[in-house]
N, CA, C and O atoms as a printed pandas DataFrame, in Angstrom:
     atom_number atom_name residue_name chain_id  residue_number  x_coord  y_coord  z_coord
0              1         N          MET        A               1  115.731  106.925   71.569
1              2        CA          MET        A               1  116.023  108.395   70.846
2              3         C          MET        A               1  115.946  109.301   71.426
3              4         O          MET        A               1  114.925  109.543   72.069
4              5         N          ILE        A               2  117.024  110.143   71.405
5              6        CA          ILE        A               2  116.828  111.820   71.819
6              7         C          ILE        A               2  116.217  112.784   70.684
7              8         O          ILE        A               2  116.537  112.653   69.502
8              9         N          ARG        A               3  115.346  113.723   71.117
9             10        CA          ARG        A               3  114.917  114.506   70.410
10            11         C          ARG        A               3  115.515  115.925   70.560
11            12         O          ARG        A               3  115.833  116.782   69.735
12            13         N          ASP        A               4  115.552  115.865   71.914
13            14        CA          ASP        A               4  115.719  117.072   72.592
14            15         C          ASP        A               4  116.332  116.980   73.938
15            16         O          ASP        A               4  115.700  116.199   74.649
16            17         N          GLY        A               5  117.575  117.635   74.647
17            18        CA          GLY        A               5  118.260  117.108   75.235
18            19         C          GLY        A               5  119.349  116.334   74.845
19            20         O          GLY        A               5  119.726  115.354   75.487
20            21         N          GLN        A               6  119.725  116.619   74.104
21            22        CA          GLN        A               6  120.746  115.207   73.771
22            23         C          GLN        A               6  122.364  116.641   75.082
23            24         O          GLN        A               6  123.536  116.303   75.255
24            25         N          HIS        A               7  122.095  117.216   75.323
25            26        CA          HIS        A               7  123.465  117.934   76.252
26            27         C          HIS        A               7  123.121  117.220   77.458
27            28         O          HIS        A               7  123.810  116.251   77.777
28            29         N          ARG        A               8  122.251  117.538   78.089
29            30        CA          ARG        A               8  122.080  116.412   79.521
30            31         C          ARG        A               8  122.144  115.222   79.533
31            32         O          ARG        A               8  122.230  114.679   80.634
32            33         N          ALA        A               9  122.126  114.452   78.397
33            34        CA          ALA        A               9  121.990  113.254   78.592
34            35         C          ALA        A               9  123.513  112.669   78.103
35            36         O          ALA        A               9  123.715  111.470   77.910
36            37         N          VAL        A              10  124.655  113.832   77.919
37            38        CA          VAL        A              10  125.868  113.935   77.447
38            39         C          VAL        A              10  126.730  113.243   78.761
39            40         O          VAL        A              10  127.482  112.295   78.990
40            41         N          VAL        A              11  125.914  114.687   79.631
41            42        CA          VAL        A              11  126.535  114.677   80.835
42            43         C          VAL        A              11  126.241  113.885   82.010
43            44         O          VAL        A              11  126.994  113.776   82.978
44            45         N          LEU        A              12  124.773  113.175   81.839
45            46        CA          LEU        A              12  124.292  112.167   82.518
46            47         C          LEU        A              12  125.098  110.553   82.422
47            48         O          LEU        A              12  125.360  109.725   83.295
48            49         N          ALA        A              13  125.344  110.580   80.842
49            50        CA          ALA        A              13  126.991  109.506   80.276
50            51         C          ALA        A              13  127.786  109.615   81.258
51            52         O          ALA        A              13  128.027  108.867   82.205
52            53         N          TYR        A              14  128.351  111.066   80.814
53            54        CA          TYR        A              14  129.825  110.889   81.396
54            55         C          TYR        A              14  129.729  111.250   82.942
55            56         O          TYR        A              14  130.851  111.600   83.310
56            57         N          LEU        A              15  129.040  111.285   83.726
57            58        CA          LEU        A              15  128.522  111.173   85.184
58            59         C          LEU        A              15  128.451  110.090   85.439
59            60         O          LEU        A              15  129.545  109.601   85.719
60            61         N          TYR        A              16  127.619  109.420   85.482
61            62        CA          TYR        A              16  126.711  108.049   85.994
62            63         C          TYR        A              16  126.882  106.863   84.842
63            64         O          TYR        A              16  126.236  105.831   85.027
64            65         N          GLY        A              17  127.742  106.964   83.637
65            66        CA          GLY        A              17  127.735  105.804   82.787
66            67         C          GLY        A              17  126.600  105.535   81.791
67            68         O          GLY        A              17  125.573  106.197   81.941
68            69         N          LEU        A              18  126.650  104.819   80.990
69            70        CA          LEU        A              18  125.899  104.683   79.506
70            71         C          LEU        A              18  124.704  104.325   80.192
71            72         O          LEU        A              18  123.723  105.027   79.948
72            73         N          ASP        A              19  124.558  103.294   81.075
73            74        CA          ASP        A              19  123.720  102.726   81.589
74            75         C          ASP        A              19  122.594  103.314   83.252
75            76         O          ASP        A              19  121.863  102.766   84.076
76            77         N          TYR        A              20  122.928  104.224   83.058
77            78        CA          TYR        A              20  121.887  105.109   83.823
78            79         C          TYR        A              20  120.581  105.590   83.353
79            80         O          TYR        A              20  120.379  106.035   82.223
80            81         N          GLU        A              21  119.708  105.475   84.285
81            82        CA          GLU        A              21  118.454  105.860   83.813
82            83         C          GLU        A              21  118.148  106.498   84.851
83            84         O          GLU        A              21  118.498  106.460   86.031
84            85         N          ILE        A              22  116.906  107.544   83.781
85            86        CA          ILE        A              22  116.263  108.590   84.397
86            87         C          ILE        A              22  114.806  108.426   84.207
87            88         O          ILE        A              22  114.333  107.716   83.320
88            89         N          GLU        A              23  113.850  109.340   85.369
89            90        CA          GLU        A              23  112.454  108.950   85.027
90            91         C          GLU        A              23  112.245  110.616   83.391
91            92         O          GLU        A              23  112.896  111.653   83.269
92            93         N          ILE        A              24  111.053  110.040   82.505
93            94        CA          ILE        A              24  111.666  111.422   81.058
94            95         C          ILE        A              24  109.901  111.643   81.652
95            96         O          ILE        A              24  109.275  110.931   82.437
96            97         N          LEU        A              25  109.548  112.649   81.071
97            98        CA          LEU        A              25  108.505  113.307   80.176
98            99         C          LEU        A              25  108.292  112.808   78.990
99           100         O          LEU        A              25  109.325  112.870   78.323
100          101         N          ARG        A              26  107.174  112.211   78.269
101          102        CA          ARG        A              26  106.911  112.555   76.977
102          103         C          ARG        A              26  106.169  112.979   76.754
103          104         O          ARG        A              26  104.997  112.656   76.948
104          105         N          PHE        A              27  106.818  114.301   76.016
105          106        CA          PHE        A              27  105.723  115.611   74.622
106          107         C          PHE        A              27  105.220  115.241   73.302
107          108         O          PHE        A              27  105.994  115.025   72.369
108          109         N          TYR        A              28  104.301  115.183   73.220
109          110        CA          TYR        A              28  103.681  114.827   71.566
110          111         C          TYR        A              28  103.438  116.432   70.920
111          112         O          TYR        A              28  102.549  117.157   71.367
112          113         N          PHE        A              29  104.098  116.738   70.125
113          114        CA          PHE        A              29  103.872  117.522   69.369
114          115         C          PHE        A              29  102.928  117.635   68.102
115          116         O          PHE        A              29  103.055  116.742   67.263
116          117         N          LYS        A              30  102.023  118.604   67.875
117          118        CA          LYS        A              30  101.234  119.136   67.223
118          119         C          LYS        A              30  100.426  120.301   66.738
119          120         O          LYS        A              30   99.468  120.622   67.441
120          121         N          ASP        A              31  100.707  121.110   65.440
121          122        CA          ASP        A              31  100.120  122.433   65.206
122          123         C          ASP        A              31  100.614  123.080   65.927
123          124         O          ASP        A              31   99.955  123.848   66.628
124          125         N          LYS        A              32  102.327  122.969   66.028
125          126        CA          LYS        A              32  102.925  124.007   66.935
126          127         C          LYS        A              32  102.410  124.077   68.281
127          128         O          LYS        A              32  102.897  125.011   68.918
128          129         N          LYS        A              33  101.411  123.236   69.027
129          130        CA          LYS        A              33  101.655  122.783   69.718
130          131         C          LYS        A              33  102.071  121.707   71.136
131          132         O          LYS        A              33  101.690  120.537   71.112
132          133         N          HIS        A              34  102.673  122.112   72.026
133          134        CA          HIS        A              34  102.686  120.448   72.672
134          135         C          HIS        A              34  102.039  119.659   73.719
135          136         O          HIS        A              34  101.418  120.385   74.494
136          137         N          TYR        A              35  101.997  118.839   73.903
137          138        CA          TYR        A              35  101.096  118.512   75.446
138          139         C          TYR        A              35  101.856  116.714   75.848
139          140         O          TYR        A              35  102.230  115.739   75.197
140          141         N          ILE        A              36  101.778  117.024   76.963
141          142        CA          ILE        A              36  102.123  115.799   78.129
142          143         C          ILE        A              36  100.999  114.334   77.827
143          144         O          ILE        A              36   99.833  114.561   78.151
144          145         N          LYS        A              37  101.235  113.127   77.340
145          146        CA          LYS        A              37  100.122  112.387   77.056
146          147         C          LYS        A              37   99.772  112.377   78.515
147          148         O          LYS        A              37  100.628  112.433   79.398
148          149         N          ASN        A              38   98.791  112.321   78.681
149          150        CA          ASN        A              38   97.995  111.863   79.914
150          151         C          ASN        A              38   97.937  110.584   80.576
151          152         O          ASN        A              38   96.909  109.908   80.616
152          153         N          ASN        A              39   98.984  110.263   81.072
153          154        CA          ASN        A              39   98.818  108.821   81.650
154          155         C          ASN        A              39   99.373  109.194   83.211
155          156         O          ASN        A              39   99.603  110.305   83.688
156          157         N          PHE        A              40   99.485  108.049   83.735
157          158        CA          PHE        A              40   99.708  108.123   85.544
158          159         C          PHE        A              40  101.250  107.921   85.511
159          160         O          PHE        A              40  101.880  108.367   86.470
160          161         N          ASP        A              41  101.972  107.253   84.440
161          162        CA          ASP        A              41  103.879  107.756   85.182
162          163         C          ASP        A              41  104.162  109.129   85.060
163          164         O          ASP        A              41  104.948  109.727   85.794
164          165         N          ASN        A              42  103.408  109.723   83.964
165          166        CA          ASN        A              42  103.525  111.673   83.174
166          167         C          ASN        A              42  102.954  112.642   84.878
167          168         O          ASN        A              42  103.437  113.596   85.488
168          169         N          THR        A              43  102.077  112.006   85.037
169          170        CA          THR        A              43  101.619  112.962   85.931
170          171         C          THR        A              43  102.553  112.413   87.046
171          172         O          THR        A              43  103.375  113.267   87.379
172          173         N          LYS        A              44  102.680  111.113   87.792
173          174        CA          LYS        A              44  103.482  111.503   88.740
174          175         C          LYS        A              44  104.453  112.238   88.718
175          176         O          LYS        A              44  104.533  113.153   89.537
176          177         N          ILE        A              45  105.665  111.970   87.554
177          178        CA          ILE        A              45  106.663  112.044   87.374
178          179         C          ILE        A              45  106.378  113.803   87.431
179          180         O          ILE        A              45  107.211  114.442   88.074
180          181         N          PHE        A              46  105.398  114.465   86.874
181          182        CA          PHE        A              46  105.204  115.468   86.845
182          183         C          PHE        A              46  104.984  116.309   88.128
183          184         O          PHE        A              46  105.684  117.294   88.364
184          185         N          THR        A              47  104.191  115.978   88.783
185          186        CA          THR        A              47  103.944  116.268   90.203
186          187         C          THR        A              47  105.343  116.279   91.312
187          188         O          THR        A              47  105.601  117.167   92.125
188          189         N          LYS        A              48  106.147  114.980   91.053
189          190        CA          LYS        A              48  107.036  115.013   92.032
190          191         C          LYS        A              48  107.898  116.426   91.525
191          192         O          LYS        A              48  108.009  117.418   92.246
192          193         N          TRP        A              49  108.381  116.334   90.385
193          194        CA          TRP        A              49  109.325  117.809   89.817
194          195         C          TRP        A              49  108.877  118.698   90.161
195          196         O          TRP        A              49  109.714  119.241   90.882
196          197         N          PHE        A              50  107.354  119.707   90.086
197          198        CA          PHE        A              50  107.007  120.777   90.501
198          199         C          PHE        A              50  106.967  120.568   91.877
199          200         O          PHE        A              50  107.858  121.233   92.405
200          201         N          LEU        A              51  106.403  120.017   92.577
201          202        CA          LEU        A              51  106.577  120.014   94.465
202          203         C          LEU        A              51  107.516  120.179   94.787
203          204         O          LEU        A              51  107.659  120.935   95.748
204          205         N          LYS        A              52  109.065  119.360   93.960
205          206        CA          LYS        A              52  109.900  119.580   94.622
206          207         C          LYS        A              52  110.593  120.995   94.185
207          208         O          LYS        A              52  111.367  121.639   94.892
208          209         N          LYS        A              53  110.190  121.316   92.982
209          210        CA          LYS        A              53  110.510  123.276   93.023
210          211         C          LYS        A              53  109.557  123.952   93.689
211          212         O          LYS        A              53  109.959  125.098   93.894
212          213         N          VAL        A              54  108.935  123.848   93.939
213          214        CA          VAL        A              54  107.990  124.938   95.190
214          215         C          VAL        A              54  108.863  124.403   96.752
215          216         O          VAL        A              54  109.164  125.289   97.552
216          217         N          TYR        A              55  109.122  123.321   96.991
217          218        CA          TYR        A              55  109.604  123.027   98.334
218          219         C          TYR        A              55  110.640  124.067   98.396
219          220         O          TYR        A              55  110.576  124.963   99.238
220          221         N          ILE        A              56  111.918  123.956   97.244
221          222        CA          ILE        A              56  113.170  124.315   96.979
222          223         C          ILE        A              56  112.791  125.792   97.064
223          224         O          ILE        A              56  113.751  126.404   97.534
224          225         N          LYS        A              57  111.598  126.736   96.749
225          226        CA          LYS        A              57  111.742  127.817   96.636
226          227         C          LYS        A              57  111.500  128.364   98.550
227          228         O          LYS        A              57  112.117  129.138   99.281
228          229         N          MET        A              58  110.004  127.260   98.779
229          230        CA          MET        A              58  109.526  128.097   99.989
230          231         C          MET        A              58  111.057  127.966  100.737
231          232         O          MET        A              58  111.477  128.988  101.279
232          233         N          LYS        A              59  111.794  126.893  100.776
233          234        CA          LYS        A              59  112.873  126.857  101.544
234          235         C          LYS        A              59  113.833  128.161  101.490
235          236         O          LYS        A              59  114.278  128.801  102.443
236          237         N          ARG        A              60  114.052  128.405   99.893
237          238        CA          ARG        A              60  115.161  129.582   99.727
238          239         C          ARG        A              60  114.577  130.885  100.856
239          240         O          ARG        A              60  115.098  131.571  101.735
240          241         N          ILE        A              61  112.809  130.713  100.070
241          242        CA          ILE        A              61  112.216  132.088  100.900
242          243         C          ILE        A              61  112.425  132.203  102.388
243          244         O          ILE        A              61  112.924  133.204  102.902
244          245         N          ILE        A              62  112.043  131.184  103.034
245          246        CA          ILE        A              62  111.700  131.320  104.715
246          247         C          ILE        A              62  113.534  131.220  105.154
247          248         O          ILE        A              62  113.910  131.986  106.041
248          249         N          SER        A              63  114.580  130.273  104.500
249          250        CA          SER        A              63  116.025  130.810  104.963
250          251         C          SER        A              63  116.058  132.507  105.214
251          252         O          SER        A              63  116.440  133.000  106.276
252          253         N          ASN        A              64  115.572  133.332  103.999
253          254        CA          ASN        A              64  115.763  134.644  103.811
254          255         C          ASN        A              64  115.391  135.369  104.646
255          256         O          ASN        A              64  115.872  136.487  104.829
256          257         N          ASP        A              65  114.355  134.808  105.389
257          258        CA          ASP        A              65  114.021  135.870  106.358
258          259         C          ASP        A              65  114.670  136.075  107.907
259          260         O          ASP        A              65  114.297  137.012  108.614
């Protein structure tokens, strides 16, 4: 079940087919706040995503100098 990101799911299905698998983060909502269930898989996925963003930003900064 996809509660948010249907547009992204449609694009991935179009590009890679319906059997394509992706890593996900599960968010849980309570009282207008959201949090990520703290387990190893979510932590690993989030860390990988964050480091990739930092790397791309640093690469851009260095290449502009």
